[in-house]
N, C-alpha and C positions, 0 to 999 in steps of 0.2 A: 106524276105520269105526264109526259108531254109526247104527242104523236109525232112531232117533227124530229125529235131525238130517236124514237124507235124507227122512224122511216130512214133516216141517216144511217143508222147502225145496220138496217136490214139491206140497204143498197150496197153499202160497203162489203158485207159478207158476200153478197152475190157476186161483187166485183172480184173479190179474193177467189172465189170459186172458179170462175171462168178464166181468171189470169193464170192460176196455178194449173199446170199441166198434169200434174199428179192427181190432185184431188178432182179435177174435171174428168179424168179418164176413169178413176175408181168409182165415181158416183153416177156418171152419165154413160160413158163410153163402154166401160167394161161389161155391164149387164147386156147391152145389146149385142156385143161380140159374143157373149155366151150363149144368148139366144140363138143368134144366127148359125153359130157353129154348131150347137147341139141339136138345132132344128134341121141342119143339113144332114147330120149324122143319123139322128135317131127320129126325126120327125116325118120320115118318109115310110112308106110300107117296107118292110124287110124283103130283100130280094136274095134267093138262095141260088148258088150256083153248084152244079153237079155234073160230073161226066159219068157216063153209062158206057160199059164195056159189054156187049152182048156176045157171049161164047156159045149161046144155045142155038141161035138162028132159027128159032121156031115162030110159028104165028103167034103163040102165046106170049113170047118174049117181045115180039114186035108190038103187040098190043100193050104191054107193060111200058115199053118206051114211049108209045103214044100218050099212055095215061100221063106220065111225067112231063111230057111237053105241053100237054094241055093244061097244066096246072098253072094258075096265075102266080106272079111273084117268084118264078122259078126259071132260071136258064140252064138249058140242058145241052151239054156237048157230047157227041158220040165218038168213040175211039175204037180203032180196029181191034179185032179179037186177039190178034197176035203181038200187041203192043205191050210194052212194059209200063204197067199201070203206075208204079211207084215213080218212074222217070217221067212220066207225063205230068204227074201231080207236081213235081218240083219245077219243071220247065214252064207250066202253064200258070202256076200259083193257084190252082183249084185245090181245095183242101179236101174234097171227097169224091171217091169214085165208087159207083155201085156195079159190081160185077155180077152178071146173070149167068150162072154156071151152065155147063152142058147138062142137059136133062131136066132143066126147069120146067119147060113145057110139058114134058112127058109126066112129070111128078104131079103137077097140077091137075092134068086130066085124070090121073089115076085117083087123085084125091076125090074129084068130082064123082067118079064112079064108085069109089069106096063108100063115100058118105051118101050116095044116092041123091046128090044134089042137082038141081037144074039151075041154069042160067036165071038170075034175077035182078031187077033194077032197085032192089031195096036197099042195097049197101050205100053208105055215104062216107066220104073222106072227110076227116076232121076240118070242117070250114074255118073254125076259130084259129086253127093254126096256119091254114094255107091260104085264106082269102076266099078263093072261089076255084072249083074244079069242074072241067066239063065232063060230067058223068057219062054222057053219051059215048065219049071216046072208050070208056071202060067195057063196053058191051060188043066190041068188034069180034071177039073170039067166040066163035059159035061151036059148042061142044056137041057135035050132031049125033054121036054115037050113044045108044042106050046104056044107061047105068049097069055097071056090072054088079052081079051080085056077090057078096061077100060073106065069109064065115063069121061066126061070131067073135073068133079070136083075131080077126083082121082089123087093123086099125090104120088110118091115113097118117103118114108121115109128112110133116110141114116141108113145103117147098122152100129151100133155103137160099137167100140171097147174101152176098157179101158186101159190106160197106167199108172200103178202105178209107182211113181217116189220117191226115197229116196234122199231128197236133201242133207242129210249129206254126201252122197257119192261123191258129186260134179259132179252128172251127167251133161253132157254138153248139150246145146240145140241142138247139132248135133245128138244126139241120138234120141231125140223127132222127129226131122226133118226126120231122116232116116225111123223110124218106120211109120210115117205118110206118106211118099213117097212110101214105099213098100205096106202098106194097100190100098192106092187109086190107085197105079198101077196095083194091083191084081184085084181089083173090075172093073178097066177099062177093063181088058182083058176079062172079062166075062159079063159085064154089058154094055160096051161102054161109061162109064163116071165115072171118079174118084169122082164126087160129091156125088155118092151113098153110099159112106164109109166115116165114121167119127171117128176120134180117139180123146178121151177126155182124158186130163191128169189130175191126181189126186195125190196131194202130201201127203205122209203119216205122215208127220209131221205137227205140229200146224202151222196156218198162220202167227202168230206173229213173227215167224223167217223170218229174210230177208237174202239176199245173203251173206251180211257181216258177219252174225252170223256163217255161216258155214266156213268161212275162219278164224274165231277167234282162234280155236284150232291150226291152223298151223302157225299163227302169234305168239301164246304163245310159241310153241314149238321151233320156230326160235330164241326166245329170250333166252330160257333155253340152247339151243344148243350153241349159240354165247357166252353167259356168261361164260358157264361151259368150254368149250374148249379153246376158244381165251382167256378169262380172266385168266384161271388158267395157261395156257402154258407160256403166256407172263410174267406173276407175278412170276412163279416159276423159269424161266429162268433168270429174272432180278435178284432174290435173290441169285440164284447160282453164277452168274457173278460177283456180287458185294461182295460176300463173306459172305452175311447174314446167309446162311445155315451153314456155317463153325462156325460162331460165336454162332448159336442156339445149336449146338452140344456140347458147352461148358456149357450150362445152364441146369437147372433141367427139362426144357421142353423136353418131349420125342417126338420122331417121330410121334407117334400115336395121341398124343394131338395136335401137331401142325397140323396134316392132317384133324383131325376133326374140329378143329377151322376154317380151311380154307374152309371146306365144309359148315359149318354153315354160314360162311360169304358169300359165293356164293349164298346160299339159300336166304339169306336176300336180296341180290341184286336182285335175280330173283323175289321175292316177291314184291319188289319195281317196278321193271319193269312191272310186270304182272299187278299190281294195276293201274299203269299209262296208260297201254293199255286199260284196262276196263273203266277207268274214260274218256279217250278221245274218245273211241268208243260209249260210252254212251251218251256223249255230242254232238258229231257230227253226229252219225248215229242212236242213240237211239236203240241200240242192245238190244235183250232179253235175251241173254245168261248171266248166273250169275255162279260165282265160288261156288263150295261147298266143303264138307270135302274130297270126292274122288279127286277132282281137286287139292287141296292143297297136298294130299299125292303124286299124280303124279307129281307134281312140285318138291317134295322133292326127290323122287327117280330118277327123270330126272336128278336133279342137281348132285346126287352121280354119276350117270352114265357118264355124260359128263364132270364132273371134273376129273373123274378116267381117261377118254381119254386125258384130257389136262395134266395131270401129266406124262403120257407116252410121250407125244409130247414134252414136257419141257426136258425130259432126253435125248431125242435123237437129239436135235438141239443144235447149238453153238453160236447163238445169238438171241436176242429179235426180230430182223427183221426176221430171219429164223423161229422162233417160230410162228409169225404172218402169214407168207406165208404158213407154214406147217398146221396150223389151218384151214386158208381158203381152203387149198386143201382137208381138210376133210369136212368142213361145206358146201361148195358149192355143191358138187355132192349129198351128203346126203339130203340136202333140196329139190332138184329137183327130187331126185329118191325115195323119202319117200311117195309121194302122199299128201303132206302137202297142195299143192296149185293146183294140178291137179289130176283127177281121175286115180287110177292105172289101172282100167279096161281097159282105152283107151291106155295104154302103151303095148309094145310088151311084149311077155310071158317072154323072158329072163330079161327084166328089172324088171317085177314083182317078178321074182325069187330072184333078188339081194335085191329088196325093202322089201320083206318078212323076211329078216334077219337084217335090219337095226334097231338099237334102236329107230330111230327117228320116225319110221313107228308106232311102237307099242306105243309110247309116244302119237303121234297125234291121233291115233285111240282111245287111252284111254281117251283123253281130249274130244274127239266128244261123246264118250259114256257117260261121266260124265256130260258135259255141255249142250248137246243137246237131246240125246237119253234118258237119265236118266237110263241107263242100268249099274247099279253097279256091276252087276256080270262080265259083260265083261270088264268094266274099272278096275276091280280087276285083271282079267287075263293079261290084257296088262301091268298093273302095276307090276306084279310079274315078267314078262319077262324083263322089264327094270331093275327091282331091281336085279335080279340075273346077268344080263349083267354087271350092274354098280359095283356090289361087285367084280366081275372077274377084271375088269378093275382097280379098286381101289387097289385091292391085288397086281396087276403086278405094278401098279405105285408105290406103297409104296416100293416094293421090289427092284425095279431099281433105287429109288432115294436115292443118296448118299450124306449126309450132308458135307462129308469131301472133295468132289469133288470141284476142283478150277474152 
């Protein structure tokens, strides 16, 4: 055993690691990217977004709204009593609306009287779910009247609140649990028992949709993203390194003809992948979502967009391994930051800002609009954004692609 030989082999291995784009990426860069992306999405305190529609207009309802506003990690919007809650949810992107019905305050006061309970500061909202709640804001309602005597047959009926949930927004069960906890904690403060409040959840979409249906747009978007970026970058890099592009430059085939042919090829691959996804999802999970004409158009413009990104990547790397690594460096963050598989409203504000400029966000939203909501107008809007972005990327990719490059 000679230390000099060990040293030489050790140094050569290090040089190979740092010179090879793919190995360097997977060993050193990829874990850091994973940490930064997941830390941005999940490393912050969960922020819940809720809209409240007060149809009761009582002091009790106003105190309940104040209780929600005083809760940390929750952003509350109020909407007019006569506004269409479902339309507001779809236009604002907020996936949950709490409706305080007419008679809520009167029912709470009746429950206080029937249960012979007086206001108390003993109730606590579940801090493990909410972070911290300003409990002093829960005591603003003063039930000044003396408790009414009730017969033995009289029971208090829970004051019922309605929580509308848009399943397509991937609202987490945590949101429902938080709303229920705050409402019951509020009533506990003034009535002595959280059992005197009830939150009923209503889904605004048809019941035939299952949880897997709401993930289908994200799964399909992932397929379009991977095929477009990774497939194009590795193929174009291979063609350049093997001299195929130089040979094509000597044929009657023009660059625009070749690029269009490649886009059509990628689109066919996307269609095959999407069809397989639907077939397997139907056989295994009996999904209710079905593709329509808007879905096909979204797949086409998505292919254009991500193929253009793949063309740019292929021009900037020096090997197929580097093309694969660079593609994954684009795919992975975009996948987690676009809201394809987790609700954007639960992410920090700066992450949402980034998500709102990613083409995958618009593609996923457009597919949800087309496949689940049946909102063609919104699907066309998202489609136009993806198309414009795709044209820009394709033009840049075409301009920097040089067939004579060795």
